[in-house]
N, C-alpha and C positions, 0 to 999 in steps of 0.2 A: 500612509505611514510606511517607512522603510522596513522591510522584513529583517528580523533578527535571526541570524544563523549562528549556532554554537558548534564550533569544531572541536571534537574530542579526539586527539591524535598525539601519541607519545613520541613520535619522531619530530624533533624540533624543526628541522629543515623543511620537511614535508608540510608541517603545520603552518609555518611562516609563509611559505610560497603560496599555499592555498588561500590563506587569509588575505594576503596582498592582492591576489587575483580577484577574489570575490569582492573585496572593498573597491577595487577599480570598477566593478560593475554596479556599484551603488548600494550594496547590502551593508547592513550594520553587523559587524562580526565580533564575536567573542571567541577566544581560543584558550583551551585548557589541555592538560596532558593526562588527566586521570578522572576516575569516577567521582572522587570526593570533591574535587574542584568543580566538576560538572554540576553536581547537585547543588552546590552553593550558588552557582549562577542561576539554575532553574528556580530555586527558591526565591530569588530576589528580582530576576529579570527574565521571565520565561521566554524561550525562543519559539519561533514558528517551525524551525527545522533543526534537527540534530544531524551533523555529519559525523559519523561514528566509526572509528577504526575497530574492526573485529578483534584484532590481535593485541589489544591493550594488555599491559602487565597489570597484575592484581585482578580487579573485577573487569572481565573482558566485555567486548561489545555485545555478544549474545546475551549475557546475563543482564546487562543494562537495558537491552531491547525488551526483554521479558518484563523487567521491573517497570519500565516506563509505560509499557502497554497496559499494565494492571492499574495505572493511576492517571494516565495522560493520553491525549490524542495528538501529541506533537508529531510532526512529520519526521520520519527517520530514514536516512539514506546511509547504508553501510558502505564503508571503504574496505575492500577485500583484496587479497592477493590472488594470483592466478591459480594457486594450488589449494584454494579454500572453497571448492565448489560445494562440498557437503555443508560447510558452515553457511554458505550463502543460502542454500535451501532451508536450513534450520532457521536462519535469521528471518526469512520470509514467513515461515510457519509461526514464528514467535510474534510476528506483527510488524516487521519492518516494511516500509512502503516501497523501497527500491534499493538498488546497490550499484556500485561502479567498481571496476576491477583495476587495481594498480598494475603498471603505471597507466593512469587514465588520461584521456584527452580532456583538457580543461573546458573546452567548448561543449563536449558531451555532458560533463558534469553540470555546467551552467544550464544546459537545456533541461536536464532532469530536475534541477532545483526549480526552474521556472515552471515546469509542468506540475510539479508537486504543489507549489504555492498556488497555482491556478486552481487545482482540484480542491485544496483546502479552503480557499476564499470563495470559490464559486458554488459551494454546496448551498442548496436552498434557494438560489436565485431564480431558477426556472420551475414552473409548476409542472406536475406530471402531465404527460400528453394523454389525450383520450385513449382509453384502453389500457393504460398503465396499471399494473397491479400494485395496490397499497396494502392489502390485507390477504394473507394466505395462511391456511392452517391456523395455528394459535398466534401468528405473528402480525403485528402492524409495522410496516416499514416507514419509519420516521426519517424522511429525507433531509429535513432541515437540521436535525440533530445528529444525523449520520448514525442511526442505531436501529435495532430491531427490538420491539417491545412485546412481551406476552404477559399474561396474568402471573406467571411464575418468575420471570426474570427479564433482565435487559441485556442485550448483547451489543456492544459498541463495535464499530467497523473501522478498519484502517482505510487510508485513502484509496488504495487499489481494490480492497474488498468492496468498498462502497461503489466505485466506478463499475465493477463487474456486475454487482447485483442490480445497480441502477439500470444499466443498459439491458440486462436480461429481463427484468420485470417491466420495463417500458415496452418490450417487444415479445410478449408471451407467445410461445409456439414457434418462434423464429430461431433457427440454428445459426450460431456464430462460430466461425472457424477460429482456431488458435491464433493465426496471424492477425486477424481483425481484432481479436480481444487484446492481443499484445499491444497494438496501436492504441486502443482505447485506454489502457492503464498506463500509457506513457513509456512503454518499453521499446517502442519503435519496431523495426523489422525483426521478426522472430528468427533467432539464430539456431542452427542445428544443436540439438541437445538441451536447449533452454526449456526448463520445466516450470517456469514462473507461473504460467496460467494454470497448469495442473495443481500446483501447490496452493494457489489462491482459491481455486474451486474446492479443493479439499478442506481448506480452512473454513470456507463458507458452509460447506455441508456439515462440518462438525458443530457449527453454531445453530443451524436451522433445522437439520434433519433429525428425526427420531432415530433412524438407523442410517448413518452416513454411507454404509456399504450398499444399501438398497434405497437410494434417494427417491423422494416423492416430488420434490420441487425442481432441483437443478439436475437435468437429465443429460446423459452422454449419448450423442449420436455417433456411433462408431464410424471412423473415417471422415467425419464431418466437423464435429466440435461439440458445443454445449448449447442447451436451450432451457428456458424456464417452462415448466409444465403449464400449458395453456388451460384456461378455464374451459368447462364443458362446452360453452357456447362458441369457443373460438374455432377458426378454420384449421385446416391441416398445416402441418409443419412445412416451413419453407426454407430452403437453403439460403445462406447469406453469402 
């Protein structure tokens, strides 16, 4: 089935050009200019991906991201301007899966859409490898439903959060550098000043750690990267 992409962009020219390009790639596209029209589409024909302009008039893209993450696992790619770095970080913290910066290369955007759709549809296809951690502390990592479950609550995961936790828990005790993790979550080559991985790790720690400032599960290896705390029977940490 053709993926449905909903473009939420209040600049008519940008919206029409983007819609035309993505239709030429075979996607089913709906385009709207504000949050009210967006919600009407979501209620009747839910999309797989939202392409969401941060700077919408009225209810902005950051507010929409927060609201959608409270009720939906739709893929969210933010469309941002070059001077909106803080908003990009806040958007990731609120649960956006990715972002592209205007003016953007259409091929780069298409690649990010393809990667996000792959992550969304590929969840649960592969069984955990031998040694992969499924239970830690109070949590059960439900890979099929892309969530963490404890006796007290359920924490759902965005696409990039899932990808990070999946690779870390499949390789307990192994340290992954930021450049490698950036590739895993579909960001490609890590650019100078790109804090995406640190933001995602922070989001995961807030969800799973009793004290995120002193994590017990996702550990920082100074100058190397991050690793998942290995069970007592595991071998020593290995650089990746």
